[in-house]
Each structure stands twice: as C-alpha cells, then as structure tokens.
N, CA, C and O atoms as a Tinker XYZ file with bonds, in Angstrom:
   404  protein
     1  N     15.993000   -0.857000  -22.471000    73     2
     2  CA    15.135000   -2.023000  -22.410000    64     1     3
     3  C     13.704000   -1.543000  -22.183000    63     2     4     5
     4  O     13.434000   -0.738000  -21.292000    81     3
     5  N     12.800000   -2.055000  -23.008000    73     3     6
     6  CA    11.400000   -1.656000  -22.931000    64     5     7
     7  C     10.532000   -2.824000  -22.478000    63     6     8     9
     8  O     10.773000   -3.975000  -22.842000    81     7
     9  N      9.529000   -2.509000  -21.687000    73     7    10
    10  CA     8.544000   -3.517000  -21.323000    64     9    11
    11  C      7.566000   -3.604000  -22.488000    63    10    12    13
    12  O      6.927000   -2.614000  -22.844000    81    11
    13  N      7.452000   -4.789000  -23.077000    73    11    14
    14  CA     6.565000   -4.946000  -24.228000    64    13    15
    15  C      5.272000   -5.670000  -23.879000    63    14    16    17
    16  O      4.327000   -5.648000  -24.668000    81    15
    17  N      5.209000   -6.318000  -22.702000    73    15    18
    18  CA     3.980000   -6.981000  -22.299000    64    17    19
    19  C      3.999000   -7.246000  -20.800000    63    18    20    21
    20  O      5.035000   -7.576000  -20.222000    81    19
    21  N      2.847000   -7.096000  -20.192000    73    19    22
    22  CA     2.667000   -7.466000  -18.792000    64    21    23
    23  C      1.405000   -8.297000  -18.713000    63    22    24    25
    24  O      0.332000   -7.856000  -19.123000    81    23
    25  N      1.538000   -9.511000  -18.180000    73    23    26
    26  CA     0.388000  -10.394000  -18.007000    64    25    27
    27  C      0.186000  -10.632000  -16.510000    63    26    28    29
    28  O      1.085000  -11.112000  -15.818000    81    27
    29  N     -0.994000  -10.292000  -16.029000    73    27    30
    30  CA    -1.349000  -10.598000  -14.653000    64    29    31
    31  C     -1.846000  -12.037000  -14.661000    63    30    32    33
    32  O     -2.920000  -12.321000  -15.191000    81    31
    33  N     -1.081000  -12.936000  -14.083000    73    31    34
    34  CA    -1.372000  -14.372000  -14.135000    64    33    35
    35  C     -2.426000  -14.787000  -13.122000    63    34    36    37
    36  O     -3.267000  -15.638000  -13.413000    81    35
    37  N     -2.387000  -14.195000  -11.941000    73    35    38
    38  CA    -3.328000  -14.594000  -10.892000    64    37    39
    39  C     -3.556000  -13.425000   -9.954000    63    38    40    41
    40  O     -2.622000  -12.713000   -9.587000    81    39
    41  N     -4.822000  -13.235000   -9.567000    73    39    42
    42  CA    -5.189000  -12.217000   -8.589000    64    41    43
    43  C     -5.557000  -12.896000   -7.275000    63    42    44    45
    44  O     -6.106000  -13.998000   -7.272000    81    43
    45  N     -5.253000  -12.237000   -6.161000    73    43    46
    46  CA    -5.578000  -12.746000   -4.835000    64    45    47
    47  C     -6.370000  -11.690000   -4.076000    63    46    48    49
    48  O     -6.029000  -10.508000   -4.107000    81    47
    49  N     -7.432000  -12.123000   -3.392000    73    47    50
    50  CA    -8.242000  -11.205000   -2.591000    64    49    51
    51  C     -7.729000  -11.100000   -1.162000    63    50    52    53
    52  O     -7.782000  -10.028000   -0.559000    81    51
    53  N     -7.241000  -12.190000   -0.626000    73    51    54
    54  CA    -6.826000  -12.238000    0.780000    64    53    55
    55  C     -5.315000  -12.117000    0.915000    63    54    56    57
    56  O     -4.567000  -12.538000    0.032000    81    55
    57  N     -4.875000  -11.541000    2.022000    73    55    58
    58  CA    -3.450000  -11.463000    2.331000    64    57    59
    59  C     -2.753000  -10.335000    1.607000    63    58    60    61
    60  O     -3.361000   -9.640000    0.793000    81    59
    61  N     -1.474000  -10.151000    1.903000    73    59    62
    62  CA    -0.720000   -9.041000    1.306000    64    61    63
    63  C     -0.355000   -9.252000   -0.161000    63    62    64    65
    64  O     -0.198000   -8.278000   -0.897000    81    63
    65  N     -0.213000  -10.524000   -0.608000    73    63    66
    66  CA     0.102000  -10.760000   -2.020000    64    65    67
    67  C     -1.172000  -10.585000   -2.830000    63    66    68    69
    68  O     -2.163000  -11.280000   -2.605000    81    67
    69  N     -1.138000   -9.648000   -3.780000    73    67    70
    70  CA    -2.327000   -9.318000   -4.561000    64    69    71
    71  C     -2.321000   -9.906000   -5.952000    63    70    72    73
    72  O     -3.384000  -10.099000   -6.541000    81    71
    73  N     -1.133000  -10.199000   -6.503000    73    71    74
    74  CA    -1.075000  -10.749000   -7.860000    64    73    75
    75  C      0.278000  -11.384000   -8.131000    63    74    76    77
    76  O      1.278000  -11.094000   -7.474000    81    75
    77  N      0.268000  -12.263000   -9.127000    73    75    78
    78  CA     1.499000  -12.811000   -9.695000    64    77    79
    79  C      1.500000  -12.406000  -11.159000    63    78    80    81
    80  O      0.510000  -12.588000  -11.867000    81    79
    81  N      2.627000  -11.854000  -11.605000    73    79    82
    82  CA     2.709000  -11.197000  -12.909000    64    81    83
    83  C      3.903000  -11.731000  -13.700000    63    82    84    85
    84  O      4.926000  -12.104000  -13.126000    81    83
    85  N      3.756000  -11.761000  -15.026000    73    83    86
    86  CA     4.873000  -12.033000  -15.932000    64    85    87
    87  C      5.103000  -10.787000  -16.769000    63    86    88    89
    88  O      4.151000  -10.148000  -17.218000    81    87
    89  N      6.365000  -10.442000  -16.978000    73    87    90
    90  CA     6.729000   -9.253000  -17.749000    64    89    91
    91  C      7.647000   -9.668000  -18.889000    63    90    92    93
    92  O      8.597000  -10.424000  -18.691000    81    91
    93  N      7.354000   -9.164000  -20.091000    73    91    94
    94  CA     8.202000   -9.421000  -21.253000    64    93    95
    95  C      8.946000   -8.136000  -21.602000    63    94    96    97
    96  O      8.361000   -7.054000  -21.641000    81    95
    97  N     10.243000   -8.276000  -21.853000    73    95    98
    98  CA    11.106000   -7.153000  -22.202000    64    97    99
    99  C     11.545000   -7.277000  -23.652000    63    98   100   101
   100  O     11.998000   -8.337000  -24.084000    81    99
   101  N     11.411000   -6.194000  -24.396000    73    99   102
   102  CA    11.831000   -6.124000  -25.799000    64   101   103
   103  C     11.282000   -7.274000  -26.637000    63   102   104   105
   104  O     11.884000   -7.642000  -27.646000    81   103
   105  N     10.151000   -7.847000  -26.235000    73   103   106
   106  CA     9.554000   -8.949000  -26.973000    64   105   107
   107  C     10.432000  -10.184000  -27.022000    63   106   108   109
   108  O     10.209000  -11.074000  -27.843000    81   107
   109  N     11.462000  -10.249000  -26.120000    73   107   110
   110  CA    12.421000  -11.338000  -26.235000    64   109   111
   111  C     12.785000  -12.028000  -24.921000    63   110   112   113
   112  O     13.335000  -13.129000  -24.938000    81   111
   113  N     12.490000  -11.407000  -23.799000    73   111   114
   114  CA    12.845000  -11.986000  -22.511000    64   113   115
   115  C     11.648000  -11.883000  -21.575000    63   114   116   117
   116  O     11.111000  -10.797000  -21.359000    81   115
   117  N     11.234000  -13.017000  -21.022000    73   115   118
   118  CA    10.104000  -13.019000  -20.083000    64   117   119
   119  C     10.613000  -13.310000  -18.680000    63   118   120   121
   120  O     11.452000  -14.188000  -18.479000    81   119
   121  N     10.096000  -12.563000  -17.716000    73   119   122
   122  CA    10.382000  -12.801000  -16.304000    64   121   123
   123  C      9.052000  -13.140000  -15.651000    63   122   124   125
   124  O      8.121000  -12.336000  -15.667000    81   123
   125  N      8.968000  -14.336000  -15.076000    73   123   126
   126  CA     7.744000  -14.823000  -14.457000    64   125   127
   127  C      7.823000  -14.698000  -12.938000    63   126   128   129
   128  O      8.900000  -14.538000  -12.364000    81   127
   129  N      6.673000  -14.774000  -12.316000    73   127   130
   130  CA     6.552000  -14.836000  -10.856000    64   129   131
   131  C      6.986000  -13.564000  -10.133000    63   130   132   133
   132  O      7.532000  -13.626000   -9.032000    81   131
   133  N      6.742000  -12.420000  -10.752000    73   131   134
   134  CA     6.891000  -11.153000  -10.039000    64   133   135
   135  C      5.623000  -10.990000   -9.222000    63   134   136   137
   136  O      4.519000  -11.139000   -9.747000    81   135
   137  N      5.772000  -10.685000   -7.946000    73   135   138
   138  CA     4.612000  -10.586000   -7.055000    64   137   139
   139  C      4.269000   -9.130000   -6.771000    63   138   140   141
   140  O      5.151000   -8.304000   -6.537000    81   139
   141  N      2.976000   -8.830000   -6.796000    73   139   142
   142  CA     2.485000   -7.517000   -6.388000    64   141   143
   143  C      2.027000   -7.666000   -4.943000    63   142   144   145
   144  O      1.185000   -8.508000   -4.628000    81   143
   145  N      2.589000   -6.842000   -4.075000    73   143   146
   146  CA     2.326000   -6.910000   -2.639000    64   145   147
   147  C      1.710000   -5.587000   -2.176000    63   146   148   149
   148  O      2.107000   -4.513000   -2.627000    81   147
   149  N      0.730000   -5.685000   -1.266000    73   147   150
   150  CA     0.184000   -4.490000   -0.621000    64   149   151
   151  C      0.436000   -4.628000    0.875000    63   150   152   153
   152  O     -0.145000   -5.491000    1.534000    81   151
   153  N      1.298000   -3.780000    1.399000    73   151   154
   154  CA     1.622000   -3.799000    2.828000    64   153   155
   155  C      2.029000   -2.390000    3.244000    63   154   156   157
   156  O      2.564000   -1.620000    2.446000    81   155
   157  N      1.768000   -2.073000    4.491000    73   155   158
   158  CA     2.107000   -0.750000    5.043000    64   157   159
   159  C      1.523000    0.375000    4.203000    63   158   160   161
   160  O      2.154000    1.405000    3.965000    81   159
   161  N      0.272000    0.133000    3.759000    73   159   162
   162  CA    -0.492000    1.148000    3.024000    64   161   163
   163  C      0.098000    1.518000    1.664000    63   162   164   165
   164  O     -0.142000    2.621000    1.173000    81   163
   165  N      0.874000    0.606000    1.040000    73   163   166
   166  CA     1.377000    0.885000   -0.311000    64   165   167
   167  C      1.582000   -0.408000   -1.086000    63   166   168   169
   168  O      1.719000   -1.487000   -0.509000    81   167
   169  N      1.599000   -0.271000   -2.412000    73   167   170
   170  CA     1.882000   -1.380000   -3.307000    64   169   171
   171  C      3.363000   -1.367000   -3.664000    63   170   172   173
   172  O      3.969000   -0.304000   -3.800000    81   171
   173  N      3.942000   -2.558000   -3.816000    73   171   174
   174  CA     5.300000   -2.696000   -4.322000    64   173   175
   175  C      5.425000   -4.069000   -4.959000    63   174   176   177
   176  O      4.531000   -4.905000   -4.827000    81   175
   177  N      6.536000   -4.303000   -5.652000    73   175   178
   178  CA     6.740000   -5.599000   -6.292000    64   177   179
   179  C      7.877000   -6.344000   -5.601000    63   178   180   181
   180  O      8.777000   -5.747000   -5.010000    81   179
   181  N      7.801000   -7.673000   -5.699000    73   179   182
   182  CA     8.859000   -8.549000   -5.206000    64   181   183
   183  C      9.286000   -9.409000   -6.385000    63   182   184   185
   184  O      8.464000  -10.053000   -7.037000    81   183
   185  N     10.573000   -9.404000   -6.641000    73   183   186
   186  CA    11.100000  -10.143000   -7.780000    64   185   187
   187  C     11.159000  -11.644000   -7.469000    63   186   188   189
   188  O     11.155000  -12.036000   -6.302000    81   187
   189  N     11.214000  -12.485000   -8.514000    73   187   190
   190  CA    11.303000  -13.932000   -8.296000    64   189   191
   191  C     12.543000  -14.260000   -7.459000    63   190   192   193
   192  O     13.606000  -13.668000   -7.646000    81   191
   193  N     12.391000  -15.202000   -6.545000    73   191   194
   194  CA    13.517000  -15.551000   -5.673000    64   193   195
   195  C     13.518000  -17.046000   -5.385000    63   194   196   197
   196  O     12.575000  -17.770000   -5.704000    81   195
   197  N     14.604000  -17.475000   -4.776000    73   195   198
   198  CA    14.709000  -18.881000   -4.364000    64   197   199
   199  C     15.181000  -18.917000   -2.919000    63   198   200   201
   200  O     15.901000  -18.032000   -2.456000    81   199
   201  N     14.762000  -19.951000   -2.228000    73   199   202
   202  CA    15.106000  -20.102000   -0.818000    64   201   203
   203  C     16.490000  -20.734000   -0.692000    63   202   204   205
   204  O     16.779000  -21.753000   -1.319000    81   203
   205  N     17.333000  -20.121000    0.120000    73   203   206
   206  CA    18.676000  -20.641000    0.387000    64   205   207
   207  C     18.620000  -21.689000    1.504000    63   206   208   209
   208  O     17.638000  -21.755000    2.244000    81   207
   209  N     19.666000  -22.505000    1.626000    73   207   210
   210  CA    19.702000  -23.499000    2.707000    64   209   211
   211  C     19.561000  -22.891000    4.108000    63   210   212   213
   212  O     19.085000  -23.555000    5.028000    81   211
   213  N     19.973000  -21.635000    4.267000    73   211   214
   214  CA    19.878000  -20.985000    5.582000    64   213   215
   215  C     18.519000  -20.312000    5.811000    63   214   216   217
   216  O     18.364000  -19.502000    6.725000    81   215
   217  N     17.536000  -20.661000    4.964000    73   215   218
   218  CA    16.154000  -20.159000    5.083000    64   217   219
   219  C     15.982000  -18.690000    4.661000    63   218   220   221
   220  O     14.897000  -18.138000    4.842000    81   219
   221  N     17.007000  -18.047000    4.108000    73   219   222
   222  CA    16.865000  -16.710000    3.554000    64   221   223
   223  C     16.487000  -16.841000    2.084000    63   222   224   225
   224  O     16.547000  -17.934000    1.521000    81   223
   225  N     16.101000  -15.738000    1.464000    73   223   226
   226  CA    15.727000  -15.742000    0.052000    64   225   227
   227  C     16.693000  -14.883000   -0.743000    63   226   228   229
   228  O     17.198000  -13.875000   -0.249000    81   227
   229  N     16.945000  -15.293000   -1.980000    73   227   230
   230  CA    17.830000  -14.551000   -2.877000    64   229   231
   231  C     17.096000  -14.356000   -4.193000    63   230   232   233
   232  O     16.567000  -15.309000   -4.765000    81   231
   233  N     17.067000  -13.098000   -4.675000    73   231   234
   234  CA    16.429000  -12.819000   -5.963000    64   233   235
   235  C     17.143000  -13.576000   -7.078000    63   234   236   237
   236  O     18.371000  -13.650000   -7.119000    81   235
   237  N     16.337000  -14.136000   -7.982000    73   235   238
   238  CA    16.882000  -14.820000   -9.151000    64   237   239
   239  C     17.215000  -13.792000  -10.228000    63   238   240   241
   240  O     18.212000  -13.910000  -10.940000    81   239
   241  N     16.356000  -12.784000  -10.327000    73   239   242
   242  CA    16.536000  -11.701000  -11.292000    64   241   243
   243  C     16.075000  -10.425000  -10.609000    63   242   244   245
   244  O     15.123000  -10.441000   -9.829000    81   243
   245  N     16.751000   -9.318000  -10.901000    73   243   246
   246  CA    16.354000   -8.057000  -10.275000    64   245   247
   247  C     16.903000   -6.873000  -11.065000    63   246   248   249
   248  O     17.899000   -7.004000  -11.777000    81   247
   249  N     16.250000   -5.716000  -10.938000    73   247   250
   250  CA    16.753000   -4.508000  -11.586000    64   249   251
   251  C     18.096000   -4.102000  -10.970000    63   250   252   253
   252  O     18.329000   -4.306000   -9.779000    81   251
   253  N     18.954000   -3.539000  -11.779000    73   251   254
   254  CA    20.283000   -3.138000  -11.324000    64   253   255
   255  C     20.282000   -1.730000  -10.716000    63   254   256   257
   256  O     21.077000   -1.443000   -9.821000    81   255
   257  N     19.389000   -0.849000  -11.203000    73   255   258
   258  CA    19.404000    0.513000  -10.669000    64   257   259
   259  C     18.000000    0.956000  -10.253000    63   258   260   261
   260  O     16.996000    0.364000  -10.650000    81   259
   261  N     17.965000    1.998000   -9.454000    73   259   262
   262  CA    16.705000    2.482000   -8.881000    64   261   263
   263  C     15.748000    3.011000   -9.946000    63   262   264   265
   264  O     14.535000    2.839000   -9.827000    81   263
   265  N     16.278000    3.647000  -10.977000    73   263   266
   266  CA    15.416000    4.214000  -12.014000    64   265   267
   267  C     14.653000    3.109000  -12.752000    63   266   268   269
   268  O     13.450000    3.232000  -12.983000    81   267
   269  N     15.350000    2.035000  -13.120000    73   267   270
   270  CA    14.679000    0.944000  -13.817000    64   269   271
   271  C     13.712000    0.224000  -12.882000    63   270   272   273
   272  O     12.620000   -0.159000  -13.302000    81   271
   273  N     14.094000    0.036000  -11.629000    73   271   274
   274  CA    13.203000   -0.612000  -10.663000    64   273   275
   275  C     11.920000    0.190000  -10.499000    63   274   276   277
   276  O     10.831000   -0.384000  -10.453000    81   275
   277  N     12.037000    1.502000  -10.411000    73   275   278
   278  CA    10.873000    2.367000  -10.262000    64   277   279
   279  C      9.964000    2.266000  -11.483000    63   278   280   281
   280  O      8.746000    2.155000  -11.343000    81   279
   281  N     10.544000    2.303000  -12.670000    73   279   282
   282  CA     9.764000    2.200000  -13.900000    64   281   283
   283  C      9.050000    0.851000  -13.961000    63   282   284   285
   284  O      7.864000    0.792000  -14.286000    81   283
   285  N      9.763000   -0.232000  -13.651000    73   283   286
   286  CA     9.179000   -1.570000  -13.663000    64   285   287
   287  C      8.051000   -1.660000  -12.641000    63   286   288   289
   288  O      6.967000   -2.152000  -12.955000    81   287
   289  N      8.296000   -1.195000  -11.439000    73   287   290
   290  CA     7.286000   -1.245000  -10.388000    64   289   291
   291  C      6.044000   -0.453000  -10.768000    63   290   292   293
   292  O      4.926000   -0.935000  -10.588000    81   291
   293  N      6.223000    0.757000  -11.291000    73   291   294
   294  CA     5.081000    1.583000  -11.689000    64   293   295
   295  C      4.244000    0.918000  -12.770000    63   294   296   297
   296  O      3.016000    0.932000  -12.698000    81   295
   297  N      4.890000    0.339000  -13.765000    73   295   298
   298  CA     4.152000   -0.287000  -14.864000    64   297   299
   299  C      3.450000   -1.568000  -14.424000    63   298   300   301
   300  O      2.323000   -1.828000  -14.844000    81   299
   301  N      4.099000   -2.366000  -13.588000    73   299   302
   302  CA     3.482000   -3.602000  -13.103000    64   301   303
   303  C      2.276000   -3.277000  -12.216000    63   302   304   305
   304  O      1.226000   -3.907000  -12.342000    81   303
   305  N      2.425000   -2.302000  -11.328000    73   303   306
   306  CA     1.314000   -1.940000  -10.443000    64   305   307
   307  C      0.160000   -1.337000  -11.245000    63   306   308   309
   308  O     -1.004000   -1.589000  -10.932000    81   307
   309  N      0.462000   -0.554000  -12.262000    73   307   310
   310  CA    -0.598000   -0.007000  -13.126000    64   309   311
   311  C     -1.336000   -1.138000  -13.846000    63   310   312   313
   312  O     -2.561000   -1.100000  -13.961000    81   311
   313  N     -0.602000   -2.140000  -14.331000    73   311   314
   314  CA    -1.236000   -3.286000  -14.995000    64   313   315
   315  C     -2.097000   -4.064000  -14.008000    63   314   316   317
   316  O     -3.170000   -4.548000  -14.370000    81   315
   317  N     -1.642000   -4.187000  -12.774000    73   315   318
   318  CA    -2.432000   -4.860000  -11.742000    64   317   319
   319  C     -3.752000   -4.128000  -11.506000    63   318   320   321
   320  O     -4.813000   -4.752000  -11.480000    81   319
   321  N     -3.687000   -2.798000  -11.334000    73   319   322
   322  CA    -4.908000   -2.021000  -11.095000    64   321   323
   323  C     -5.874000   -2.133000  -12.274000    63   322   324   325
   324  O     -7.086000   -2.232000  -12.078000    81   323
   325  N     -5.347000   -2.118000  -13.483000    73   323   326
   326  CA    -6.182000   -2.256000  -14.674000    64   325   327
   327  C     -6.871000   -3.621000  -14.686000    63   326   328   329
   328  O     -8.052000   -3.713000  -15.022000    81   327
   329  N     -6.145000   -4.679000  -14.324000    73   327   330
   330  CA    -6.715000   -6.027000  -14.290000    64   329   331
   331  C     -7.790000   -6.137000  -13.210000    63   330   332   333
   332  O     -8.808000   -6.796000  -13.422000    81   331
   333  N     -7.579000   -5.504000  -12.060000    73   331   334
   334  CA    -8.581000   -5.519000  -10.986000    64   333   335
   335  C     -9.851000   -4.814000  -11.457000    63   334   336   337
   336  O    -10.954000   -5.302000  -11.210000    81   335
   337  N     -9.711000   -3.674000  -12.130000    73   335   338
   338  CA   -10.876000   -2.956000  -12.656000    64   337   339
   339  C    -11.615000   -3.802000  -13.693000    63   338   340   341
   340  O    -12.845000   -3.843000  -13.697000    81   339
   341  N    -10.879000   -4.466000  -14.559000    73   339   342
   342  CA   -11.480000   -5.329000  -15.581000    64   341   343
   343  C    -12.236000   -6.490000  -14.933000    63   342   344   345
   344  O    -13.348000   -6.818000  -15.349000    81   343
   345  N    -11.636000   -7.107000  -13.921000    73   343   346
   346  CA   -12.288000   -8.217000  -13.224000    64   345   347
   347  C    -13.562000   -7.748000  -12.529000    63   346   348   349
   348  O    -14.566000   -8.460000  -12.531000    81   347
   349  N    -13.529000   -6.559000  -11.938000    73   347   350
   350  CA   -14.719000   -6.019000  -11.266000    64   349   351
   351  C    -15.820000   -5.730000  -12.280000    63   350   352   353
   352  O    -16.991000   -6.013000  -12.029000    81   351
   353  N    -15.445000   -5.170000  -13.420000    73   351   354
   354  CA   -16.434000   -4.874000  -14.458000    64   353   355
   355  C    -17.052000   -6.164000  -15.004000    63   354   356   357
   356  O    -18.256000   -6.217000  -15.260000    81   355
   357  N    -16.243000   -7.187000  -15.180000    73   355   358
   358  CA   -16.758000   -8.467000  -15.663000    64   357   359
   359  C    -17.684000   -9.096000  -14.633000    63   358   360   361
   360  O    -18.698000   -9.693000  -14.994000    81   359
   361  N    -17.346000   -8.970000  -13.363000    73   359   362
   362  CA   -18.189000   -9.531000  -12.300000    64   361   363
   363  C    -19.547000   -8.838000  -12.262000    63   362   364   365
   364  O    -20.558000   -9.475000  -11.969000    81   363
   365  N    -19.577000   -7.546000  -12.555000    73   363   366
   366  CA   -20.843000   -6.802000  -12.576000    64   365   367
   367  C    -21.728000   -7.224000  -13.735000    63   366   368   369
   368  O    -22.953000   -7.139000  -13.639000    81   367
   369  N    -21.123000   -7.680000  -14.836000    73   367   370
   370  CA   -21.886000   -8.037000  -16.040000    64   369   371
   371  C    -22.331000   -9.494000  -16.054000    63   370   372   373
   372  O    -23.020000   -9.906000  -16.988000    81   371
   373  N    -21.964000  -10.282000  -15.057000    73   371   374
   374  CA   -22.364000  -11.687000  -15.000000    64   373   375
   375  C    -23.753000  -11.775000  -14.394000    63   374   376   377
   376  O    -23.968000  -11.292000  -13.282000    81   375
   377  N    -24.702000  -12.382000  -15.102000    73   375   378
   378  CA   -26.041000  -12.548000  -14.521000    64   377   379
   379  C    -25.975000  -13.378000  -13.242000    63   378   380   381
   380  O    -25.185000  -14.316000  -13.135000    81   379
   381  N    -26.814000  -13.019000  -12.278000    73   379   382
   382  CA   -26.778000  -13.680000  -10.975000    64   381   383
   383  C    -27.023000  -15.169000  -11.054000    63   382   384   385
   384  O    -26.387000  -15.933000  -10.328000    81   383
   385  N    -27.936000  -15.611000  -11.923000    73   383   386
   386  CA   -28.254000  -17.028000  -11.982000    64   385   387
   387  C    -27.263000  -17.830000  -12.838000    63   386   388   389
   388  O    -27.391000  -19.051000  -12.926000    81   387
   389  N    -26.276000  -17.172000  -13.474000    73   387   390
   390  CA   -25.311000  -17.903000  -14.292000    64   389   391
   391  C    -24.373000  -18.729000  -13.409000    63   390   392   393
   392  O    -23.782000  -19.697000  -13.887000    81   391
   393  N    -24.226000  -18.371000  -12.149000    73   391   394
   394  CA   -23.378000  -19.144000  -11.245000    64   393   395
   395  C    -24.005000  -20.490000  -10.918000    63   394   396   397
   396  O    -23.310000  -21.400000  -10.465000    81   395
   397  N    -25.289000  -20.630000  -11.138000    73   395   398
   398  CA   -25.969000  -21.879000  -10.843000    64   397   399
   399  C    -25.818000  -22.919000  -11.935000    63   398   400   401
   400  O    -26.109000  -24.095000  -11.712000    81   399
   401  N    -25.368000  -22.509000  -13.113000    73   399   402
   402  CA   -25.269000  -23.404000  -14.258000    64   401   403
   403  C    -24.075000  -24.300000  -14.142000    63   402   404
   404  O    -23.834000  -25.124000  -15.024000    81   403
C-alpha cells in the first residue's frame, strides 16, 4: 500500500495538537482526521478515534504493524513540516498593510 497524497487540513499554533491531516492510499482510500501531536519533545501521529460510553477512545482505523505505522508517521510528519515552512514563507511575502484591507 502506497501513500499517494497527504493534505494538511489545518495547522494549530497553540497546544500539543499541531495539525489535522488527510492521507490517501493507492489513490483509492482516504483516511481523514489524523492528528499531528508534539509532546515530550517529539512529534507523533494519532489516528482517528471515537469516544466509547466509558469515556475511553478507540481507533477507528489504524496500522496493523510497526513498520507501516513508522512509514505513515514519518511521511505525515514530513508533510506537516513542509506545510509549516510553506505557511511561514507565505507569511513573509504578505505586505504589512494588506492585513488592513
């Protein structure tokens, strides 16, 4: 299974959650709401989940083995860093008085 697209849907400046991402596999399956988290001095991903009646959470979808999880995590985090760099570059190119319009 190959990752064919990663879309960073939303970036966050505050708190441990840094982004919400959608990943497409083999151009045929999309998984939405993967979260990029920064905590304990490292980045990692959290898969989409739902809250159980007992207030715990259960993943809706998740990698089956460590090798695939590592590959998915590395690619999602790389896409996040690329999006942050792009956003910073765009912010530098915005004229100061354009925010007043």
